[in-house]
C-alpha positions, 0 to 999 in steps of 0.5 A: 527481459534478461537485464530486468531479471538480473536487476531483480536478482541483484536487489534480492541479493542486496536485500538479503545481505542487508537484512542479515546484517540488520538483524544483529542490531534491531534495537539500534534501528529506527521504528517505522513512524508511518505506513502507507497501507494502500490502496494498490494502484492509487498513487502509493509509490508517488506518495512514498517518493514525496515523503522520502524526499523530506529531510526529516524522513529516512526511508528503508534500505533497498525497497519502499515496500517490505510487505512484512505484515501481509506476507506469511513467510516474512511475518513468520521471521519476526520483528528482528527481520522487519527492523533490519530493513530500517536505518540505524538511529545514529543516521539521524544525527540527533535530528527529529526524524521518522522512517516508514514504508509503503506496502499497498496490500496491507489495506486488503489483507485481513490480518495486516491491520491487527498485526500492525496494531500489535507491533507498531501501535504508535505508527500512523497509517496513510491510505490513498484511494482513487476511483475504484473502476480506474484502480481495477483496470490499472491493477489488471494491466499491472498483473498482466504486465507481470505475467500474473494474469492471462485472461482478458479484463472482462474474463478476469472480472467474471473469474474473480468470484471463483478465484477468491472463493474462501480465500479471505476465510482461509487466510484468517484460519491459517496465518501461514497461508499465502493466497496468490489470487487474493493478492493478484486477482482481486480487481473488484475486491480491492476497490471495496474500500469501505469494508477495508477501512472499517477493518483498519479503523477497528484494528489501529484506531480511526485517529491513527489513519489518514485517508487521502483522495489521490485525485486531489492529493496529487493534483498540482500544488499538492493541496493536502500536503501540509495536512499530511505533514501535520498528521505525521508531525513533520516540520514544513517542507515542500517538494520541488516537484510532484511525482507521478510514478508507475503510470501505464498508458494503454487502450481505454476501458470498454464503456460496457465494463465501466458501467458494470463496475460502476454498478458493482462499486456503487454501494461501497462508494456511498458507504465510504463517503458517509464514513469519511463525512465528505464526497470523493472525487469519483462519486 
C-alpha cells in the first residue's frame, strides 16, 4: 500500500513537472489524432497499448488517460495544459505519425463530446464496448478495489438512482462541477450505450467515430485491427501479441443480479444494434 502510494505521488510529481515545462511549448507539440473515449472496463487500456506499440504512434508522456475533457479543473486550465501532455513534433523526425490518449469517462460525461468537437474537430474517436452486464460488475470491482465503493453490488445497484439523481443536469448547468458519483457509481448508467453514442455522434459526427465490440476486437488474431488502422490512416503493422490489461479475477455474479441487469439493458441493447446496423456479441 505504501509503495503504491509512493509510486502514485511520484507519477503525479513527474506529470506536474512535465506539463509545467510543456505549457511553454504548446505550438511545438503534436495534436491528438485519436481519442479512445470509452467505455470504462471495456478493454480501453489493452486497445491503447496495442496502438502505442505502432511505430507511427507517439503516445502521451507519463499517462495514457489525461481526462482533460471530462474533469472540470483540468479543462479550466485550457488548451496549453492539454497540449503539454503530448510529444514534441520534432520527435517524429519527419515521420508520418499521430498521438492520442484514452480517457474512458469521455463517453459518459455529458459535456466531453462537445468539448472535443470544439478543440479537436479533426480527431478520430474510438469507442470500445462490451456486454454491459459484465461491464457493470467489472466497474463495481474496480471501484471497490479503489476504495470508492463500500456497498455490495446489489446494494450499489439499488442506490444508483438516488446517487445519480440530478447529477447529469447539474454537470451541464455548472461546467465547473465535478460529480463523484456520476464518475464512479454509474454501473447501469455507463452501460446504456445507445444514449451515449447518440450524444457523441451528434457532437463530433458519425464518420469520426469507430465503435468496436471488445469481444470481437480483442479475440485471437485481432480480426478488426486492419480496419482500425484504416480508420486512423496508419500504415499496416501488426502487434507481436495481443494484450489483455486490467482484468480482475473474482467470484461469479449472482444469477439473480445478472437477470435483473439483462432486463435493464434490454431496450438500450436493441437500440444500439439498430443504430450500428448489426448485432453485438452479447445480444
